PQR file with spaces between the fields and no chain letter, atoms N, CA, C, O and H, PARSE charges and radii, in Angstrom:
ATOM       1  N    MET     1      10.738   -2.865  -10.126 -0.4000 1.5000
ATOM       2  CA   MET     1      12.261   -2.869   -8.277 -0.0000 2.0000
ATOM       3  C    MET     1      11.087   -2.763   -7.231  0.5500 1.7000
ATOM       4  O    MET     1      11.536   -2.980   -6.105 -0.5500 1.4000
ATOM       5  N    GLY     2       9.510   -2.458   -7.219 -0.4000 1.5000
ATOM       6  CA   GLY     2       8.931   -2.819   -6.099 -0.0000 2.0000
ATOM       7  C    GLY     2       8.699   -2.358   -5.245  0.5500 1.7000
ATOM       8  O    GLY     2       8.458   -2.701   -4.087 -0.5500 1.4000
ATOM       9  H    GLY     2       9.145   -2.281   -8.133  0.4000 1.0000
ATOM      10  N    VAL     3       8.783   -1.070   -6.033 -0.4000 1.5000
ATOM      11  CA   VAL     3       7.721    0.204   -5.340 -0.0000 2.0000
ATOM      12  C    VAL     3       6.887    0.444   -6.329  0.5500 1.7000
ATOM      13  O    VAL     3       7.102    0.538   -7.538 -0.5500 1.4000
ATOM      14  H    VAL     3       8.979   -0.791   -6.973  0.4000 1.0000
ATOM      15  N    SER     4       5.556    0.569   -5.489 -0.4000 1.5000
ATOM      16  CA   SER     4       5.000    0.845   -6.240 -0.0000 2.0000
ATOM      17  C    SER     4       4.582    2.854   -7.018  0.5500 1.7000
ATOM      18  O    SER     4       4.968    3.792   -6.321 -0.5500 1.4000
ATOM      19  H    SER     4       5.381    0.492   -4.508  0.4000 1.0000
ATOM      20  N    PRO     5       3.978    3.114   -8.122 -0.5600 1.5000
ATOM      21  CA   PRO     5       3.780    4.256   -8.735  0.2800 2.0000
ATOM      22  C    PRO     5       3.490    5.178   -7.036  0.5500 1.7000
ATOM      23  O    PRO     5       4.320    6.034   -6.730 -0.5500 1.4000
ATOM      24  N    ASP     6       2.725    4.999   -6.416 -0.4000 1.5000
ATOM      25  CA   ASP     6       1.650    5.770   -5.779 -0.0000 2.0000
ATOM      26  C    ASP     6       3.028    6.555   -4.656  0.5500 1.7000
ATOM      27  O    ASP     6       3.108    7.736   -4.318 -0.5500 1.4000
ATOM      28  H    ASP     6       2.050    4.304   -6.665  0.4000 1.0000
ATOM      29  N    HIS     7       3.760    5.654   -4.377 -0.4000 1.5000
ATOM      30  CA   HIS     7       5.143    5.842   -3.645 -0.0000 2.0000
ATOM      31  C    HIS     7       6.372    6.515   -4.055  0.5500 1.7000
ATOM      32  O    HIS     7       7.107    7.288   -3.441 -0.5500 1.4000
ATOM      33  H    HIS     7       3.695    4.695   -4.652  0.4000 1.0000
ATOM      34  N    VAL     8       6.410    6.167   -4.917 -0.4000 1.5000
ATOM      35  CA   VAL     8       8.286    6.847   -6.183 -0.0000 2.0000
ATOM      36  C    VAL     8       8.088    8.482   -5.618  0.5500 1.7000
ATOM      37  O    VAL     8       9.150    9.092   -5.738 -0.5500 1.4000
ATOM      38  H    VAL     8       5.814    5.539   -5.417  0.4000 1.0000
ATOM      39  N    ILE     9       7.285    9.091   -5.194 -0.4000 1.5000
ATOM      40  CA   ILE     9       7.877   10.712   -5.176 -0.0000 2.0000
ATOM      41  C    ILE     9       7.835   10.799   -3.325  0.5500 1.7000
ATOM      42  O    ILE     9       8.228   11.765   -2.672 -0.5500 1.4000
ATOM      43  H    ILE     9       6.422    8.595   -5.097  0.4000 1.0000
ATOM      44  N    ASP    10       7.539   10.147   -3.039 -0.4000 1.5000
ATOM      45  CA   ASP    10       8.028   10.339   -1.301 -0.0000 2.0000
ATOM      46  C    ASP    10       9.072    9.612   -1.222  0.5500 1.7000
ATOM      47  O    ASP    10      10.038   10.119   -0.653 -0.5500 1.4000
ATOM      48  H    ASP    10       7.219    9.362   -3.569  0.4000 1.0000
ATOM      49  N    LEU    11       9.224    8.021   -1.835 -0.4000 1.5000
ATOM      50  CA   LEU    11      10.592    7.397   -1.426 -0.0000 2.0000
ATOM      51  C    LEU    11      11.554    8.756   -1.837  0.5500 1.7000
ATOM      52  O    LEU    11      12.225    9.254   -0.932 -0.5500 1.4000
ATOM      53  H    LEU    11       8.439    7.608   -2.298  0.4000 1.0000
ATOM      54  N    ILE    12      11.629    9.502   -3.563 -0.4000 1.5000
ATOM      55  CA   ILE    12      12.870   10.437   -3.603 -0.0000 2.0000
ATOM      56  C    ILE    12      13.097   10.964   -2.560  0.5500 1.7000
ATOM      57  O    ILE    12      14.088   10.716   -1.874 -0.5500 1.4000
ATOM      58  H    ILE    12      11.085    9.098   -4.298  0.4000 1.0000
ATOM      59  N    PHE    13      11.833   12.121   -2.157 -0.4000 1.5000
ATOM      60  CA   PHE    13      12.005   13.082   -1.446 -0.0000 2.0000
ATOM      61  C    PHE    13      12.685   12.453   -0.056  0.5500 1.7000
ATOM      62  O    PHE    13      13.371   13.206    0.636 -0.5500 1.4000
ATOM      63  H    PHE    13      11.027   12.323   -2.715  0.4000 1.0000
ATOM      64  N    ASP    14      12.520   11.296    0.277 -0.4000 1.5000
ATOM      65  CA   ASP    14      12.750   11.008    1.624 -0.0000 2.0000
ATOM      66  C    ASP    14      14.083   10.716    1.158  0.5500 1.7000
ATOM      67  O    ASP    14      14.865   11.057    2.046 -0.5500 1.4000
ATOM      68  H    ASP    14      11.963   10.685   -0.285  0.4000 1.0000
ATOM      69  N    LEU    15      14.600   10.311    0.317 -0.4000 1.5000
ATOM      70  CA   LEU    15      16.298    9.658   -0.340 -0.0000 2.0000
ATOM      71  C    LEU    15      17.073   11.200    0.181  0.5500 1.7000
ATOM      72  O    LEU    15      18.067   11.339    0.894 -0.5500 1.4000
ATOM      73  H    LEU    15      13.965   10.034   -0.404  0.4000 1.0000
ATOM      74  N    ILE    16      16.020   12.468   -0.605 -0.4000 1.5000
ATOM      75  CA   ILE    16      16.723   13.792   -0.427 -0.0000 2.0000
ATOM      76  C    ILE    16      17.253   14.243    0.832  0.5500 1.7000
ATOM      77  O    ILE    16      18.412   14.506    1.152 -0.5500 1.4000
ATOM      78  H    ILE    16      15.212   12.355   -1.184  0.4000 1.0000
ATOM      79  N    GLU    17      15.992   14.287    1.595 -0.4000 1.5000
ATOM      80  CA   GLU    17      15.889   14.656    2.950 -0.0000 2.0000
ATOM      81  C    GLU    17      16.624   14.183    3.661  0.5500 1.7000
ATOM      82  O    GLU    17      17.020   14.956    4.534 -0.5500 1.4000
ATOM      83  H    GLU    17      15.051   14.073    1.334  0.4000 1.0000
ATOM      84  N    ASN    18      17.052   13.104    3.693 -0.4000 1.5000
ATOM      85  CA   ASN    18      16.246   12.552    4.614 -0.0000 2.0000
ATOM      86  C    ASN    18      17.915   11.398    4.887  0.5500 1.7000
ATOM      87  O    ASN    18      18.193   10.987    6.013 -0.5500 1.4000
ATOM      88  H    ASN    18      16.730   12.477    2.984  0.4000 1.0000
ATOM      89  N    HIS    19      18.822   11.057    3.609 -0.4000 1.5000
ATOM      90  CA   HIS    19      19.729   10.060    3.374 -0.0000 2.0000
ATOM      91  C    HIS    19      20.963   10.356    2.973  0.5500 1.7000
ATOM      92  O    HIS    19      20.966   11.000    1.924 -0.5500 1.4000
ATOM      93  H    HIS    19      18.596   11.391    2.694  0.4000 1.0000
ATOM      94  N    VAL    20      22.320   10.056    3.549 -0.4000 1.5000
ATOM      95  CA   VAL    20      23.371   10.538    3.209 -0.0000 2.0000
ATOM      96  C    VAL    20      23.812   10.168    1.827  0.5500 1.7000
ATOM      97  O    VAL    20      23.329    9.050    2.007 -0.5500 1.4000
ATOM      98  H    VAL    20      22.318    9.532    4.401  0.4000 1.0000
ATOM      99  N    PRO    21      24.390   10.072    0.354 -0.5600 1.5000
ATOM     100  CA   PRO    21      24.224    9.787   -0.827  0.2800 2.0000
ATOM     101  C    PRO    21      25.989    8.630   -0.693  0.5500 1.7000
ATOM     102  O    PRO    21      27.140    9.012   -0.486 -0.5500 1.4000
ATOM     103  N    VAL    22      25.592    7.608   -0.859 -0.4000 1.5000
ATOM     104  CA   VAL    22      26.720    7.110   -0.862 -0.0000 2.0000
ATOM     105  C    VAL    22      28.052    6.338   -2.053  0.5500 1.7000
ATOM     106  O    VAL    22      29.131    5.751   -1.979 -0.5500 1.4000
ATOM     107  H    VAL    22      24.657    7.298   -1.027  0.4000 1.0000
ATOM     108  N    GLY    23      27.240    6.748   -2.910 -0.4000 1.5000
ATOM     109  CA   GLY    23      28.224    6.943   -4.142 -0.0000 2.0000
ATOM     110  C    GLY    23      27.422    8.023   -5.399  0.5500 1.7000
ATOM     111  O    GLY    23      26.386    8.665   -5.231 -0.5500 1.4000
ATOM     112  H    GLY    23      26.363    7.225   -2.970  0.4000 1.0000
ATOM     113  N    GLN    24      28.370    7.956   -6.791 -0.4000 1.5000
ATOM     114  CA   GLN    24      27.700    9.063   -7.530 -0.0000 2.0000
ATOM     115  C    GLN    24      27.967    8.664   -8.871  0.5500 1.7000
ATOM     116  O    GLN    24      29.012    8.274   -9.391 -0.5500 1.4000
ATOM     117  H    GLN    24      29.212    7.435   -6.928  0.4000 1.0000
ATOM     118  N    SER    25      26.950    8.815   -9.281 -0.4000 1.5000
ATOM     119  CA   SER    25      26.413    7.577  -10.965 -0.0000 2.0000
ATOM     120  C    SER    25      27.133    8.832  -11.920  0.5500 1.7000
ATOM     121  O    SER    25      27.087    9.977  -11.472 -0.5500 1.4000
ATOM     122  H    SER    25      26.101    9.132   -8.858  0.4000 1.0000
ATOM     123  N    GLY    26      27.662    8.623  -12.978 -0.4000 1.5000
ATOM     124  CA   GLY    26      27.942   10.074  -14.074 -0.0000 2.0000
ATOM     125  C    GLY    26      27.838   10.679  -13.521  0.5500 1.7000
ATOM     126  O    GLY    26      27.255   10.443  -12.463 -0.5500 1.4000
ATOM     127  H    GLY    26      27.699    7.693  -13.342  0.4000 1.0000
ATOM     128  N    LYS    27      28.477   12.303  -13.913 -0.4000 1.5000
ATOM     129  CA   LYS    27      28.810   13.584  -13.320 -0.0000 2.0000
ATOM     130  C    LYS    27      27.913   13.877  -12.303  0.5500 1.7000
ATOM     131  O    LYS    27      28.346   13.927  -11.151 -0.5500 1.4000
ATOM     132  H    LYS    27      28.950   12.494  -14.773  0.4000 1.0000
ATOM     133  N    ASP    28      26.756   14.074  -12.524 -0.4000 1.5000
ATOM     134  CA   ASP    28      25.806   14.393  -11.018 -0.0000 2.0000
ATOM     135  C    ASP    28      25.211   13.752  -10.266  0.5500 1.7000
ATOM     136  O    ASP    28      25.197   14.095   -9.084 -0.5500 1.4000
ATOM     137  H    ASP    28      26.405   14.033  -13.459  0.4000 1.0000
ATOM     138  N    GLY    29      24.460   12.508  -10.736 -0.4000 1.5000
ATOM     139  CA   GLY    29      23.955   12.018  -10.529 -0.0000 2.0000
ATOM     140  C    GLY    29      24.428   11.294   -8.582  0.5500 1.7000
ATOM     141  O    GLY    29      25.419   10.589   -8.394 -0.5500 1.4000
ATOM     142  H    GLY    29      24.472   12.230  -11.697  0.4000 1.0000
ATOM     143  N    ALA    30      23.452   11.713   -7.444 -0.4000 1.5000
ATOM     144  CA   ALA    30      23.786   10.999   -5.994 -0.0000 2.0000
ATOM     145  C    ALA    30      23.137    9.632   -5.759  0.5500 1.7000
ATOM     146  O    ALA    30      21.946    9.350   -5.628 -0.5500 1.4000
ATOM     147  H    ALA    30      22.646   12.286   -7.597  0.4000 1.0000
ATOM     148  N    VAL    31      24.439    8.706   -5.736 -0.4000 1.5000
ATOM     149  CA   VAL    31      23.396    6.907   -4.949 -0.0000 2.0000
ATOM     150  C    VAL    31      23.646    7.398   -4.219  0.5500 1.7000
ATOM     151  O    VAL    31      24.565    8.129   -3.847 -0.5500 1.4000
ATOM     152  H    VAL    31      25.406    8.935   -5.843  0.4000 1.0000
ATOM     153  N    TYR    32      22.079    6.713   -3.644 -0.4000 1.5000
ATOM     154  CA   TYR    32      21.446    6.780   -2.803 -0.0000 2.0000
ATOM     155  C    TYR    32      21.187    4.885   -2.137  0.5500 1.7000
ATOM     156  O    TYR    32      21.119    4.000   -2.990 -0.5500 1.4000
ATOM     157  H    TYR    32      21.333    6.119   -3.946  0.4000 1.0000
ATOM     158  N    GLU    33      21.084    4.549   -0.788 -0.4000 1.5000
ATOM     159  CA   GLU    33      20.214    3.018   -1.071 -0.0000 2.0000
ATOM     160  C    GLU    33      19.716    2.870    0.035  0.5500 1.7000
ATOM     161  O    GLU    33      20.182    3.236    1.113 -0.5500 1.4000
ATOM     162  H    GLU    33      21.139    5.268   -0.095  0.4000 1.0000
ATOM     163  N    THR    34      18.720    2.312   -0.177 -0.4000 1.5000
ATOM     164  CA   THR    34      17.387    2.212    0.147 -0.0000 2.0000
ATOM     165  C    THR    34      16.849    0.909    0.210  0.5500 1.7000
ATOM     166  O    THR    34      17.207    0.030   -0.574 -0.5500 1.4000
ATOM     167  H    THR    34      18.341    2.014   -1.053  0.4000 1.0000
ATOM     168  N    GLU    35      15.878    0.705    1.236 -0.4000 1.5000
ATOM     169  CA   GLU    35      15.984   -0.982    0.950 -0.0000 2.0000
ATOM     170  C    GLU    35      14.490   -1.041    0.659  0.5500 1.7000
ATOM     171  O    GLU    35      13.653   -0.332    1.218 -0.5500 1.4000
ATOM     172  H    GLU    35      15.587    1.420    1.872  0.4000 1.0000
ATOM     173  N    VAL    36      14.204   -2.093   -0.410 -0.4000 1.5000
ATOM     174  CA   VAL    36      12.714   -2.256   -1.323 -0.0000 2.0000
ATOM     175  C    VAL    36      12.566   -3.625   -0.954  0.5500 1.7000
ATOM     176  O    VAL    36      13.570   -4.330   -1.062 -0.5500 1.4000
ATOM     177  H    VAL    36      14.884   -2.669   -0.864  0.4000 1.0000
ATOM     178  N    ASN    37      11.642   -4.075   -0.591 -0.4000 1.5000
ATOM     179  CA   ASN    37      11.038   -5.509   -0.098 -0.0000 2.0000
ATOM     180  C    ASN    37      12.084   -6.473    0.324  0.5500 1.7000
ATOM     181  O    ASN    37      12.370   -7.561   -0.173 -0.5500 1.4000
ATOM     182  H    ASN    37      10.827   -3.502   -0.503  0.4000 1.0000
ATOM     183  N    GLY    38      12.750   -5.672    1.643 -0.4000 1.5000
ATOM     184  CA   GLY    38      13.577   -6.700    2.326 -0.0000 2.0000
ATOM     185  C    GLY    38      14.920   -6.354    1.513  0.5500 1.7000
ATOM     186  O    GLY    38      15.896   -6.580    2.228 -0.5500 1.4000
ATOM     187  H    GLY    38      12.518   -4.787    2.048  0.4000 1.0000
ATOM     188  N    GLU    39      15.168   -6.015    0.613 -0.4000 1.5000
ATOM     189  CA   GLU    39      16.742   -6.098   -0.108 -0.0000 2.0000
ATOM     190  C    GLU    39      17.437   -4.463   -0.597  0.5500 1.7000
ATOM     191  O    GLU    39      16.747   -3.742   -1.317 -0.5500 1.4000
ATOM     192  H    GLU    39      14.375   -5.831    0.032  0.4000 1.0000
ATOM     193  N    VAL    40      18.422   -4.129   -0.270 -0.4000 1.5000
ATOM     194  CA   VAL    40      19.274   -2.856   -0.435 -0.0000 2.0000
ATOM     195  C    VAL    40      19.153   -2.693   -1.684  0.5500 1.7000
ATOM     196  O    VAL    40      19.450   -3.564   -2.502 -0.5500 1.4000
ATOM     197  H    VAL    40      18.983   -4.715    0.315  0.4000 1.0000
ATOM     198  N    ARG    41      18.792   -1.783   -1.916 -0.4000 1.5000
ATOM     199  CA   ARG    41      19.388   -1.322   -4.047 -0.0000 2.0000
ATOM     200  C    ARG    41      19.686    0.267   -4.202  0.5500 1.7000
ATOM     201  O    ARG    41      19.032    1.265   -3.901 -0.5500 1.4000
ATOM     202  H    ARG    41      18.551   -1.075   -1.252  0.4000 1.0000
ATOM     203  N    PRO    42      20.583    0.127   -4.625 -0.5600 1.5000
ATOM     204  CA   PRO    42      20.971    1.747   -4.752  0.2800 2.0000
ATOM     205  C    PRO    42      20.714    2.308   -6.113  0.5500 1.7000
ATOM     206  O    PRO    42      21.013    1.782   -7.185 -0.5500 1.4000
ATOM     207  N    ILE    43      19.980    3.718   -5.870 -0.4000 1.5000
ATOM     208  CA   ILE    43      18.478    4.342   -6.445 -0.0000 2.0000
ATOM     209  C    ILE    43      19.596    5.887   -6.959  0.5500 1.7000
ATOM     210  O    ILE    43      20.380    6.363   -6.138 -0.5500 1.4000
ATOM     211  H    ILE    43      19.737    4.146   -5.000  0.4000 1.0000
ATOM     212  N    CYS    44      19.486    6.357   -8.113 -0.4000 1.5000
ATOM     213  CA   CYS    44      20.468    7.318   -8.707 -0.0000 2.0000
ATOM     214  C    CYS    44      19.720    8.673   -8.274  0.5500 1.7000
ATOM     215  O    CYS    44      18.508    8.523   -8.122 -0.5500 1.4000
ATOM     216  H    CYS    44      18.849    5.971   -8.780  0.4000 1.0000
ATOM     217  N    VAL    45      20.143    9.779   -8.080 -0.4000 1.5000
ATOM     218  CA   VAL    45      18.769   10.658   -7.941 -0.0000 2.0000
ATOM     219  C    VAL    45      19.337   12.170   -8.371  0.5500 1.7000
ATOM     220  O    VAL    45      19.902   12.764   -7.452 -0.5500 1.4000
ATOM     221  H    VAL    45      21.128    9.901   -8.204  0.4000 1.0000
ATOM     222  N    VAL    46      19.269   12.766   -9.464 -0.4000 1.5000
ATOM     223  CA   VAL    46      19.693   14.033  -10.088 -0.0000 2.0000
ATOM     224  C    VAL    46      19.225   15.422   -9.681  0.5500 1.7000
ATOM     225  O    VAL    46      18.418   15.947  -10.449 -0.5500 1.4000
ATOM     226  H    VAL    46      18.809   12.284  -10.210  0.4000 1.0000
ATOM     227  N    VAL    47      19.464   15.866   -8.982 -0.4000 1.5000
ATOM     228  CA   VAL    47      19.049   17.400   -8.665 -0.0000 2.0000
ATOM     229  C    VAL    47      19.547   18.843   -9.455  0.5500 1.7000
ATOM     230  O    VAL    47      20.441   19.477   -8.894 -0.5500 1.4000
ATOM     231  H    VAL    47      20.120   15.440   -8.358  0.4000 1.0000
ATOM     232  N    GLY    48      19.215   19.162  -10.221 -0.4000 1.5000
ATOM     233  CA   GLY    48      20.094   20.892  -10.844 -0.0000 2.0000
ATOM     234  C    GLY    48      19.963   21.415  -10.494  0.5500 1.7000
ATOM     235  O    GLY    48      19.028   21.387   -9.694 -0.5500 1.4000
ATOM     236  H    GLY    48      18.489   18.647  -10.676  0.4000 1.0000
ATOM     237  N    SER    49      20.739   22.534  -10.661 -0.4000 1.5000
ATOM     238  CA   SER    49      21.658   23.322  -10.031 -0.0000 2.0000
ATOM     239  C    SER    49      20.440   24.645   -8.943  0.5500 1.7000
ATOM     240  O    SER    49      20.821   25.308   -7.978 -0.5500 1.4000
ATOM     241  H    SER    49      21.499   22.557  -11.311  0.4000 1.0000
ATOM     242  N    ASN    50      18.954   24.640   -9.577 -0.4000 1.5000
ATOM     243  CA   ASN    50      18.148   25.151   -9.221 -0.0000 2.0000
ATOM     244  C    ASN    50      17.180   24.474   -8.408  0.5500 1.7000
ATOM     245  O    ASN    50      16.021   24.885   -8.350 -0.5500 1.4000
ATOM     246  H    ASN    50      18.644   24.101  -10.361  0.4000 1.0000
ATOM     247  N    GLY    51      17.641   23.285   -7.663 -0.4000 1.5000
ATOM     248  CA   GLY    51      17.227   22.454   -6.715 -0.0000 2.0000
ATOM     249  C    GLY    51      15.906   21.458   -7.035  0.5500 1.7000
ATOM     250  O    GLY    51      15.402   20.661   -6.243 -0.5500 1.4000
ATOM     251  H    GLY    51      18.582   22.950   -7.710  0.4000 1.0000
ATOM     252  N    TYR    52      15.438   21.763   -8.595 -0.4000 1.5000
ATOM     253  CA   TYR    52      15.190   20.831   -8.982 -0.0000 2.0000
ATOM     254  C    TYR    52      15.416   19.371   -9.388  0.5500 1.7000
ATOM     255  O    TYR    52      16.270   19.015  -10.200 -0.5500 1.4000
ATOM     256  H    TYR    52      15.847   22.411   -9.238  0.4000 1.0000
ATOM     257  N    ILE    53      14.314   18.321   -8.548 -0.4000 1.5000
ATOM     258  CA   ILE    53      14.821   16.971   -9.575 -0.0000 2.0000
ATOM     259  C    ILE    53      14.699   16.571  -11.268  0.5500 1.7000
ATOM     260  O    ILE    53      13.663   16.217  -11.832 -0.5500 1.4000
ATOM     261  H    ILE    53      13.621   18.611   -7.888  0.4000 1.0000
ATOM     262  N    VAL    54      15.939   16.721  -11.843 -0.4000 1.5000
ATOM     263  CA   VAL    54      15.842   16.542  -13.068 -0.0000 2.0000
ATOM     264  C    VAL    54      15.565   14.800  -13.166  0.5500 1.7000
ATOM     265  O    VAL    54      14.824   14.606  -14.129 -0.5500 1.4000
ATOM     266  H    VAL    54      16.780   17.009  -11.385  0.4000 1.0000
ATOM     267  N    THR    55      15.921   13.512  -12.488 -0.4000 1.5000
ATOM     268  CA   THR    55      15.341   12.212  -12.906 -0.0000 2.0000
ATOM     269  C    THR    55      16.319   11.908  -11.411  0.5500 1.7000
ATOM     270  O    THR    55      17.131   12.465  -10.672 -0.5500 1.4000
ATOM     271  H    THR    55      16.523   13.669  -11.705  0.4000 1.0000
ATOM     272  N    ALA    56      15.483   10.442  -11.618 -0.4000 1.5000
ATOM     273  CA   ALA    56      15.894    9.051  -10.432 -0.0000 2.0000
ATOM     274  C    ALA    56      15.376    8.541  -11.490  0.5500 1.7000
ATOM     275  O    ALA    56      14.704    8.949  -12.437 -0.5500 1.4000
ATOM     276  H    ALA    56      14.823    9.990  -12.219  0.4000 1.0000
ATOM     277  N    TYR    57      16.280    6.557  -10.789 -0.4000 1.5000
ATOM     278  CA   TYR    57      15.917    5.752  -11.456 -0.0000 2.0000
ATOM     279  C    TYR    57      16.588    4.784  -10.257  0.5500 1.7000
ATOM     280  O    TYR    57      16.971    5.232   -9.176 -0.5500 1.4000
ATOM     281  H    TYR    57      16.826    6.226  -10.020  0.4000 1.0000
ATOM     282  N    PRO    58      16.640    3.714  -10.559 -0.5600 1.5000
ATOM     283  CA   PRO    58      17.476    3.016   -9.274  0.2800 2.0000
ATOM     284  C    PRO    58      18.311    2.275  -10.649  0.5500 1.7000
ATOM     285  O    PRO    58      18.195    2.341  -11.873 -0.5500 1.4000
ATOM     286  N    ILE    59      19.456    1.341   -9.402 -0.4000 1.5000
ATOM     287  CA   ILE    59      20.350    1.040  -10.215 -0.0000 2.0000
ATOM     288  C    ILE    59      20.490   -0.483  -10.540  0.5500 1.7000
ATOM     289  O    ILE    59      20.310   -1.295   -9.632 -0.5500 1.4000
ATOM     290  H    ILE    59      19.550    1.287   -8.408  0.4000 1.0000
ATOM     291  N    GLY    60      20.797   -0.887  -11.763 -0.4000 1.5000
ATOM     292  CA   GLY    60      20.780   -2.076  -11.683 -0.0000 2.0000
ATOM     293  C    GLY    60      21.649   -2.924  -10.950  0.5500 1.7000
ATOM     294  O    GLY    60      22.771   -2.487  -10.694 -0.5500 1.4000
ATOM     295  H    GLY    60      20.944   -0.228  -12.501  0.4000 1.0000
ATOM     296  N    ARG    61      21.221   -4.454  -10.436 -0.4000 1.5000
ATOM     297  CA   ARG    61      22.121   -4.852   -9.624 -0.0000 2.0000
ATOM     298  C    ARG    61      23.497   -5.344  -10.112  0.5500 1.7000
ATOM     299  O    ARG    61      24.224   -5.909   -9.295 -0.5500 1.4000
ATOM     300  H    ARG    61      20.309   -4.809  -10.644  0.4000 1.0000
ATOM     301  N    LYS    62      23.877   -5.187  -11.281 -0.4000 1.5000
ATOM     302  CA   LYS    62      24.774   -5.550  -11.767 -0.0000 2.0000
ATOM     303  C    LYS    62      25.833   -4.611  -12.737  0.5500 1.7000
ATOM     304  O    LYS    62      26.799   -4.754  -13.487 -0.5500 1.4000
ATOM     305  H    LYS    62      23.286   -4.728  -11.944  0.4000 1.0000
ATOM     306  N    ALA    63      24.643   -3.188  -11.980 -0.4000 1.5000
ATOM     307  CA   ALA    63      26.000   -1.856  -12.747 -0.0000 2.0000
ATOM     308  C    ALA    63      26.939   -1.269  -11.885  0.5500 1.7000
ATOM     309  O    ALA    63      27.064   -1.400  -10.667 -0.5500 1.4000
ATOM     310  H    ALA    63      23.859   -3.072  -11.370  0.4000 1.0000
ATOM     311  N    LYS    64      27.689   -0.493  -12.827 -0.4000 1.5000
ATOM     312  CA   LYS    64      28.774   -0.170  -11.586 -0.0000 2.0000
ATOM     313  C    LYS    64      28.317    1.390  -11.040  0.5500 1.7000
ATOM     314  O    LYS    64      27.602    1.988  -11.843 -0.5500 1.4000
ATOM     315  H    LYS    64      27.587   -0.388  -13.816  0.4000 1.0000
ATOM     316  N    PHE    65      28.649    2.141   -9.739 -0.4000 1.5000
ATOM     317  CA   PHE    65      28.792    3.414   -9.394 -0.0000 2.0000
ATOM     318  C    PHE    65      30.404    3.211   -8.354  0.5500 1.7000
ATOM     319  O    PHE    65      30.967    2.361   -7.664 -0.5500 1.4000
ATOM     320  H    PHE    65      29.229    1.655   -9.086  0.4000 1.0000
ATOM     321  N    LYS    66      30.621    4.846   -8.908 -0.4000 1.5000
ATOM     322  CA   LYS    66      31.308    4.975   -8.241 -0.0000 2.0000
ATOM     323  C    LYS    66      30.787    5.054   -6.160  0.5500 1.7000
ATOM     324  O    LYS    66      29.803    5.501   -5.570 -0.5500 1.4000
ATOM     325  H    LYS    66      30.164    5.536   -9.468  0.4000 1.0000
ATOM     326  N    ARG    67      31.740    4.539   -5.819 -0.4000 1.5000
ATOM     327  CA   ARG    67      30.953    4.316   -4.408 -0.0000 2.0000
ATOM     328  C    ARG    67      32.262    5.305   -3.114  0.5500 1.7000
ATOM     329  O    ARG    67      33.386    5.096   -2.659 -0.5500 1.4000
ATOM     330  H    ARG    67      32.539    4.176   -6.298  0.4000 1.0000
ATOM     331  N    TYR    68      31.483    6.088   -3.035 -0.4000 1.5000
ATOM     332  CA   TYR    68      32.278    6.924   -1.941 -0.0000 2.0000
ATOM     333  C    TYR    68      33.110    6.152   -0.384  0.5500 1.7000
ATOM     334  O    TYR    68      32.743    5.338    0.464 -0.5500 1.4000
ATOM     335  H    TYR    68      30.569    6.258   -3.405  0.4000 1.0000
ATOM     336  N    ARG    69      34.362    6.942   -0.635 -0.4000 1.5000
ATOM     337  CA   ARG    69      35.426    6.397    0.840 -0.0000 2.0000
ATOM     338  C    ARG    69      34.254    6.718    1.896  0.5500 1.7000
ATOM     339  O    ARG    69      33.433    7.636    1.912 -0.5500 1.4000
ATOM     340  H    ARG    69      34.660    7.603   -1.324  0.4000 1.0000
ATOM     341  N    GLU    70      34.513    5.401    2.966 -0.4000 1.5000
ATOM     342  CA   GLU    70      33.446    5.826    4.260 -0.0000 2.0000
ATOM     343  C    GLU    70      34.653    7.064    5.152  0.5500 1.7000
ATOM     344  O    GLU    70      35.751    7.539    4.862 -0.5500 1.4000
ATOM     345  H    GLU    70      35.180    4.656    2.953  0.4000 1.0000
ATOM     346  N    ARG    71      34.104    7.140    5.826 -0.4000 1.5000
ATOM     347  CA   ARG    71      34.702    8.338    6.419 -0.0000 2.0000
ATOM     348  C    ARG    71      34.855    7.766    8.191  0.5500 1.7000
ATOM     349  O    ARG    71      33.858    7.182    8.616 -0.5500 1.4000
ATOM     350  H    ARG    71      33.212    6.754    6.062  0.4000 1.0000
ATOM     351  N    GLY    72      36.051    7.930    9.172 -0.4000 1.5000
ATOM     352  CA   GLY    72      36.263    7.575   10.233 -0.0000 2.0000
ATOM     353  C    GLY    72      37.685    6.707   10.311  0.5500 1.7000
ATOM     354  O    GLY    72      38.070    6.246   11.386 -0.5500 1.4000
ATOM     355  H    GLY    72      36.860    8.405    8.827  0.4000 1.0000
């Protein structure tokens, strides 16, 4: 994906704290979009009911996720 291991944790926290999810993957996965190496990529982040980050992973280019409708 192009994110160095040293920056993964910072990226995940930045997505959760400063971005709005653009969609959903599975039951609990919030999908965020972020720019990586000049390309916008979707990343799924699952946060448990206790607030702990359960998992986070990039979504493949051909994979599908449920995109939220734009409001306005």
